[in-house]
N, C-alpha and C positions, 0 to 999 in steps of 0.2 A: 373661565366663565364664572366659577363660584365666587371669586373675588369681585368680579363685576356685579354679580347679583347682590352680594352683600353690601355694596355701596350704592346700589340702584335706589331710585326714589321708592317710597313706600306705597306703591299702588299695585293693584292686581294686574293692571295692564302691563306694567313693567315686568312683573313676575312672569306673565304669560309670554311676553316677548323673549325673556331669558330662557323659556322652556323649562323652568324649574317647578312650576305649579300648574296643575290642571284641575278642572272642576271635579274630577273624581278623587282627588287626594283627600284623605281625612284631615280635618283641621282642628287644632287645639288652640284655644284663645287664652292669652295671658293679658290681664288688664293692668294698665299702668295708672295708678291712682293713689293719692295721699303719699306720694314720694316712695312708692314701693311697687314691686312686681307681685301680682296676685293671681294664681299661686306662684310662690317663689321657686318652686321645684315641680317639674312635670316629668313623667315617664311616658314615653311614646314609642310606638313601633316604627321601625325603619319605613320610610316613605310618607311619614306624617308631616304636615305643614304646621308650624307653630306661628301664630299671628299675635303680635303684641299691639294692643289698642290703647292709645293715649286718651284717658278720661280725665286728665287734669283740666283746670279751667284756663290757665295761662302759660304753662311751662312746656318747653320742648324736651324730648328725651331721645336717647339712642340706645341701641343694643350693641355692646362692645364685647365680642368673644375674646377671652383672655388666653385660651389654650393655643396649642400649635396651629399655625395657619390662621390665627385669629384675625378678625377684621371688625370694623365698626360700621353700623348702618348709618345712613343719612339721619339727621335729626327729624323727628316727626312731631308735628304740632298737635294740639288738642283735636280730637275726633279723626286724626289720621292714624295709619297703622304701618307696621313693617312686618313682613313675613318671610319665612325661610323654610324650605323643605329639607328634612334630615333623612338622608339615605343610608348613612354609615353608622352602625352601632358604636356607641361610646358615650362619654360624659362631656358635655359642653357647658362649662361655666361661663357666665356673662355678667356684666354690670352695665350701668348707665354711664356713658362717657362723661356727660357733664355733672353727674351726681354719683360718684363711685361708691357711696354708701348703699346704694340700691343694687342688690345682687340677686342672682338667680342661677338656676342650672337646668339644662335639658338633658335628660338621660334617655338614650335611644337604645332600644332592644331589638334583636333580630326579628 
C-alpha cells in the first residue's frame, strides 16, 4: 500500500482512501517555490504528515525519494500538493523528479 500511496494523486481524498492520513495527524508543510523546497530539511516525529505545496506559477513538480524502497509521487501542478505520512524513524532524502537540482530531506524521530 505504501507504494500505491506514493504514486497516488496529490489530494487529501486519495490519502484518506489509502488510510495513510487522518485529520488528527500533525502536518508539516514544505513549500515548492522558486525552484526549491522550503525548508529543504525538516525534522518530524513519527506519525507526522509532510505536505509539499506547489506555489510555482507554471511548473509541475514531484517528490522522488531516493533511498531504499524509494518512489516518486505523481507530478503536482501549481496550487496542488502531495503528502505522505512518516511512521518509521529514519532519514528520507528526496529530490524533484523533473528538476533533480531541487533536493530535500525528511528526518523522522521516534
